N, C-alpha and C positions, 0 to 999 in steps of 0.2 A: 490568318491563324488567330484564333481566340486565345488570349493569354489569361492565366490565373492571376489573381492578385499577387503582387511581388512578395508580400509577407508569406503567402501560402507556398509560392514557388520556391522560396528559400528555406522552407521548413525541412529539417531532417525527418526521415521516416522513423516511426516508433519501431523498436526492434524487440519482438517477442522472443521468448526462449525457443531454441531450436527444437524441431520435432525429433524425438529420440529414434523413431523408426527410420527416419531419413539418415541420421548419423550412423546408425547401425549398418545400414546398407552401404553407406559411403566408405566405411573403414573395414567392412567385411566381418562384423561380429554378430552374434545372435541377438544381443540386447544392449542398449545403451541406457544409462541412468540419467534422468533429467532432474537436476537440482537448481533450476534457474528461475522458476516463475512463482515461487512461494505458495504453491498449491499444497493442500494437505494430502497425505498419502492414503488416507482412509477412503474406502468406497463410499458412495452416497448413503446417507442414513436410510434404514428400512422404511421409515414413514415417508421419506421423500420419494423413494421409488414407488411406493403405493400411491401417493398423491399424483405423481406423473402419469402412472398407468390409468388411474381413474379419470384424470382430466384430459387424457389424449383424445378421447372421443369428442371433445368440444373444440378442437383446433380448427374446425371449419368456420368458426365464428371469431370475430375480433375480441381481443382481451378487454377486460374492464379498464378503460382509459385512466380512471382515477385510482386504480389498484386499491379499491375501497376496503376489501377484507384484510389485505396486508397492512394497509395504513392503520386500520383499527387495531390490529394485533400489535403493531409497533407502538402505537399510542398507549395501549394498555400496559405493555411491558415496561415502558419508560415513564409512565405517569405523566403524560402530556396530552394535550388536546389533539385530535386528528388534524386540525388546521395547522399544527406546528410540524407536521411530517410531510416530506416529499420523497417519493420513491423514484428511482430511475434505473436505466439499463446499465448497471454497474456504477461503482463510485466514480470512475473516470468520467462517465457521461454526466453525472451530477456536478463534477468539477467544471465541465464544459458549460453546463447550464448556468452555473454561478458566474463564470466569466462573461457569458452572454448577457446575463442579467445586470451585472454591476460594472463592467469595464467598457468604456468607449475609447476610441483613439484619443491619446493625450492623457489618459489616466494611467495608473500603474498598479502592479500587483507585486506584493512583497513575500519573500519566503527564504528559508535557509538554503544553503547550497554547500555540499551536495544534499539533495533531498529527492522527492519523487520526480522522476524525469519528465512527467507530463506537464508540470506547472509552467515551465517556460514556453512550451509549445502552445498551451492554451492561451497564454498571454499574447503570443505572436499572432494567433488566429484572430483574437479580439482587437488587435492593433494597439495593445497596451504595452507600456514600458515595464520592464522587470527590475525589481530591486532585490538582488541576490546577495544575501549576507552569509559570509563564510561560517562554517561550523567552528566551534571552539576547538583548537588543535589539542591533541594529546601531547604527552611528553615525547621526547625524541625516540623514534622506533616504536611508539605505542599507537593504539587505535585512536582515531579522532573521537572527540567527546560528542557533543550534541549541539543543539541550537544555542546561539549566542543571543539570548533574548534581549538584553540591554541594547545590543547593536541593532537588532531587528526593530525594536521600538524607535530607536534614533533614526532609522532609515525611513520611517513613515512620514510622509509629508501631505500637503493638501491635495495631491493628486492620487493618493493611495486609496483605492476602493476595496481591495481584497488583500487579506493576509492569510497565508496558509501556514499552520504549525502542524507538521507531521509528527505525531507522537503515539507510539514509538516511530522513530524516523526510518524511512526507507531511502537508502539501503544500509545504513549503519546499525540499525537495531537499537540505538541508544534512545533514552527517553528523558524528558525534563520532568522535574518534580514539582509538587504543589506550590511551595512558597515562591519559586521563580516564576511559575506560570501565572499565579494569581497577581503578582506584582506587574507582570507584563500586561495582562488583561486590563488591569486598573489604569495603565498608562495610555492605552490605545484610545484615540479620540472616538467619540460616538459616531462620527461620520464614516468610520472604517469598519468593515465587517471582518471579524476574525473567524476563520474556519479551522476547527480542531479536527484534523484528519486522523481518525483513529481506526484505520483499516485492520490493525493488528491488536486492538485493545484486548481481545480475549486471551492473548498469550502473556499479558503483563502479570508478573509476580511480585514486583517491587511495590510494597504497600505505600510508598511515598509518591508513586506516579498516580496522579489523580484521574478519576473518571470524568471525562470532559462534560458529560451530561450534567453532572452536579455543578461544575463550574459555570455552565451555561445559564443555570437558573438565576434570574434576577439581572442578567446582562443582555439587553436587547440586541447588542451588536456582536453576539457570539452564536455560532452554530456548530454542530458536530456532524461529521461525515463518517459513516460506517458502511460495511459491506457484508454480503453473504458469501463472497468468493473465497474467503480464507478459512477461518475456523469452521464455518457452517458448511463448507464443502460444495458450494454451488458455483464454482468458477465457470463452468460451462454453460450456465443459464443466465448469468449477468443480472444481478440484483444488488443495487446500492441504495442508500437512503440518507436523507438529511434530517436532522432534528434542529429546530430553531426556537429560541426563546421568543422571538417576535414572529408571529404568524405571517407578517408581511414578507419576511425573508423566504419562508417556505412557499408562499404564494408566487413570489418572483421566480423561484426555481421551477415551480409547476408550469408557469406561463411559457417557459423556454424549452419545455421538453418536446421531443418528437412524439406525435400521437401514437398510442399503442406500442410504445417502445419496450415495455415490460410485458413479456409474453404471458399467455394464460398458464403455460407450464411453469414458468419462473415464479409467478405469483403463488400458485398452489404449492410449489416446492418450498418457497420461503416460509409460508405459513406453517407447513408441516415441520420444517426445521425448527422454527421457534417453539413449537410444541414438544420438541425433542431436546430441550436445552440441557437436561441432565446428562444425556449421552454426549452432547457436544462438549460439555465441560470435562467429562471423563477423557475424551479424546485430546483436549487441550492439555490436560495433566500429563498424558503420555508424550505429547510433543515437547512439553517443557522439560520432562525428564531426559528425553533424547537430546534436546538442545544443550543441557548441562553436560551430558556425556561427550557430545561432539566438541563443545567448547574446551573441555578439559583435554581431550585428545589433541586438539590443535595447539593448545598452549604447551603441551608436553613436547610438541615438535618445534618449539621455539617461536611460534607465531604470536604476534601481539593482537589478541582477539578480545574486544571489549565485551562486557556483559550485555547480552541481547535481551530485549523485552518482546521480541517478535518471534516468528517461526523461521528465522534465518540467522546466519552469523555473517560477520563482515571481516574479511581479511585485507588489511591495508597494505597492499603489495607495491603501491607506487608504480614506477616504470616497469616493473616485472609483470604487471597484471595481465596484459594481453598475451604474453608468452606463456605464462602459467596456464591461463584458460585454454589456449590452443593445445598445450601439451596434455591437459586433462581430457580434452575432446579426443585427442589421438588415442587415449586410453578409455574411451567410451563413457566419459562423464561430462555432462553439460552443466556449466555454472553460468553465472551472469557477471561478465567483466565490465568494469567502468574504466576505460583506458586511462592509464596514468594515475589512477587512484586506488582501486581495490576490487576485490572479488566478493560478490554476494553469493552465499551458498545456502539454499533452502534446507531446512531440517527434514530429512526423509525418514524412511523406515530404518531401523538399526542395520538391516542388511544393505540397504542402499548407501547409508553413510559409511559402512565398512568398505564398500567398493570404492567410494570416493577417497577415503583415507588411504587405502592401498594404492590407488592411482596417484594421490598426492605424494606419498612416500617415494614412488618411482620418479616423479618430477623433481622433488627436492634433492634426491641423491644424485641427479644428473646435473644439478646446478653447481656453480662455483662455490667453494667453501666459504661459509659466512653469509651466504645470501639469504638463508631461510629466515633469519630473525630481523631482516630489514624491511 
């Protein structure tokens, strides 16, 4: 028998959000609501649908391996040279390319925890050690805060090749502000690459949360990771990208990509989405307004919900998390549990969120007295 590498054999599988149609059939209801994967509830942009229809006739040919048109559009939007841009098949794949480009066995990757669940898996595949730094805890009974940047800086040693700062953080939705982040970036040694993972940047409303692209400028060891899967509504087409102050960083990412991994349809859709930025921003305003309503409703129910800067909210339920998630699924609502820690709930449409709140009320009233606020 041919065996996989031990590091790969020991890896837990990534768990995507459940298919709502499967859950609906399982529990015998007409429809289930999925609030697990941080997708936007809006349909694809009209310009995106038109671009896909126009480009469909070209799918007998390989895509542009360099994503030239998309790269040029991103470079123009952010005021960088195309050599500073690397596109990939979703931001997760770009993260994997970074790990392949910078981590050897014996090196390490540092990040906050809890944060994006793929970080430790990517380090494991690369054979790298992980330096996981706990988030700053909140007050008793309150939501966790965010990255402990001084502790993260202290964790960096001569083996650290990559540092991920997820801002806003997934799954807590909290974000670090400019002074703390600038101090951190100034402390990181030049031999360590800091990647500001800004998958949810478009939903940020706190003016003190900085734009990573601006912080990147003048810092050769800083790069910014973004995606079209969230605010831009292209989750099903998989387009992510990296912006790097040092073109050598973008070049290293491009060297590790799987050829033709960004499809022709995905490239055309992303370019069309960029040209529809005003509509995207209007959609983000609607998501943010619904986020505020959902947050208020959850707090009114006695739950300690931190201010989110993303398109989801975090319920720090601790040991109750798995039971609450299962009870919600029994009521046809899919959320994203992190066992022993908390529940991440995507901001859906007002109608979807009302279904969630109604299901949650049913769960909370069935719990022992006093459990809701813990």
